N, C-alpha and C positions, 0 to 999 in steps of 0.2 A: 630125697632130700627134703628138708623141712624147709619153711620160708626163712627160720633164722640161721641157717646154715649156708654157707657162701662157697662157691670153689676156690682153689688156690689161684686159678687164673684172676677171678674176679678181687681175691685180695692182695693179688700183685699190683693190679691195677688201681685199685680205690680203699683198701683196706691195711691191714698190720699183720704182721707174723711175728712169731715167738722166735728166739734167738736160736732153739733148739732147730726149728725149720728151715732158718736161713744155712745155718750150718750143714743141714741135712741135704739142701740144695746145692749148696758151692762146689764142692763138699769141702768142709773146713772143721777141725775141731774148736771147741769153746775157746781155750786159750787162745790159738789163731786168730778166732772172730775179736776177742779183747784186744789182742796187738793191732789188728786191722783198724779197731776202735779209737784206740790211742793214735794212731797214725792220723787219723780223718778220713778213713777210707769208708767207713759206713757210719751212722749215727742211730741212736737210740731215742724214743720218746718214752716217757713214764707217764703210765695210767694206774694211778694208786702207786703200790708196789710194784706192779709189774712191769717190766721192761720190755718195749715191743720197738719193731723195725719197721717204718711206714713201709707200703706196699712197693711203690714207685722207686724208692732208695734201696730196697731189698733186691728189686729188677736191676737197678743199675751195679749193685755192689755183685751180685750172681754172675752178671755178663762182663765184668770185670771194667766197667765203664765209670767215668768220674761223677759222685754224686753232687757235683754243684748245680747241676740243672734240673736235678729230679724234682718232682713235685713231692711235697711232703718233707724236703729237706730243710733244716734249719739250723742257723748257726748257733754256736755252742752260747750260753749266756756270758762265759766270759769272754767272748769276742764282740758281743752287742755293746759292751759299755765301752764307752768313747774316752779317749786317753785321758787323765787327768778329772776325770768325774769323782765328784765326792764316796767317799766309802758309805757302807750301809749304817743307818742310824744305830745298829747293833754294835758294829765296829767303833763307831763314835762314842757311844757310851763306855765301852770299855777303855778306850783311850783316854778319856776324861777320868776314868775312876783312877786308873796307871799314873796319871799326871797328879792327882791328888794325892795318892800315896808318894810318890817321890818327893813331892813338895815337902811334906812331912815326915822326909826321911824314915818311913817305916815306924814312926813311932804309934803309940796305940791310939792317940787321938786322931789318926788320919783321915775319920769318917767326918769330925766335926768340920776339918775346913772345907770350904764352900766356894771354888773360884769360878763361878759362872757368871 
């Protein structure tokens, strides 16, 4: 084993596993895994385009334990935002454009009106 490879036990403790590896260890089909993901029984982490399961979360999921206390588990971005928090700048920008269009009643001059 080269020094860049880690054992499965090490990756379950400190690393990441692919969705396929978790499905093989559970055993669970990919669609079943995604159902569990939707239910909140497991979480994913994105590394570029790749989706991985943090090792401690994978271990808890495979053993059927709650992932709430597993190291590496993170709340989904939707739940981190407090209730009543302002929308993102991009959403505010689109809302502003929509208001301008509605104010002009869809005429050709809608871009000329600026209510800022």
